[in-house]
C-alpha positions in Angstrom: 0.3 0.0 -0.1 1.7 3.4 -0.9 1.7 5.7 1.9 3.2 8.7 0.4 1.4 10.7 -2.8 2.9 13.8 -4.6 1.1 16.9 -3.8 -1.7 18.3 -5.9 0.4 21.6 -7.1 3.2 18.0 -7.7 1.3 16.5 -9.7 -0.6 19.7 -11.8 2.9 20.6 -12.6 3.2 17.2 -14.1 0.4 17.1 -16.0 1.3 19.9 -17.4 5.3 18.8 -18.6 6.7 21.3 -16.8 8.6 19.2 -14.4 12.1 18.1 -14.8 13.0 14.9 -16.4 14.1 13.1 -12.5 10.8 14.4 -10.9 8.6 13.2 -14.4 9.5 10.1 -13.9 9.6 9.5 -10.2 6.2 10.4 -10.6 4.9 9.2 -13.9 6.4 5.9 -11.8 4.0 6.9 -8.7 1.3 7.4 -11.3 1.5 3.7 -12.7 1.0 2.2 -9.3 -1.7 4.7 -7.8 -5.1 4.6 -9.4 -6.0 8.1 -7.3 -2.9 9.6 -8.7 -3.2 8.9 -12.1 -6.8 9.7 -12.2 -5.6 13.8 -10.2 -3.1 13.5 -13.2 -5.9 12.7 -15.8 -8.3 15.6 -15.0 -5.7 18.1 -14.0 -4.4 17.3 -17.9 -8.5 17.6 -19.5 -8.2 20.7 -17.6 -5.1 22.5 -18.7 -6.1 21.2 -22.1 -9.8 22.9 -22.2 -7.9 26.2 -20.9 -5.8 26.1 -23.8 -8.3 25.7 -26.4 -10.8 27.9 -24.3 -12.7 30.5 -26.6 -12.2 33.3 -24.9 -8.6 33.7 -25.6 -7.8 36.7 -27.7 -5.7 36.6 -29.6 -5.2 39.9 -31.4 -3.5 39.8 -35.2 -2.0 42.9 -36.9 -3.5 44.3 -40.3 -0.8 42.7 -41.8 -1.2 39.0 -40.6 -5.1 39.6 -41.5 -4.1 40.6 -45.2 -1.2 38.0 -45.3 -3.2 35.4 -44.5 -6.0 36.0 -46.5 -4.0 36.3 -49.6 -3.1 32.2 -48.6 -6.6 31.4 -48.5 -7.2 32.9 -52.2 -4.3 30.8 -53.3 -4.8 27.6 -55.3 -2.8 24.5 -53.2 -1.1 24.4 -56.5 0.8 28.1 -56.5 0.8 27.7 -52.6 3.4 24.5 -53.4 5.3 25.9 -56.2 6.8 28.6 -53.6 
């Protein structure tokens, strides 16, 4: 029976890929043997991925970015591959 578990902060950092390799290995090994922590990491991964694709993110583009994009969308695939 496992008596020590990584903190929620450590599990969240692991889910977000923010840990150094040595800690990642340790936390991943623990999660392989601990269903409770594995479930927490899975939930953190879902939460992090949802926030990464949140529709409330505002990405500002300049007028030149918009013009370049519009030009790209008007070209045929053949024209684009030749350049």
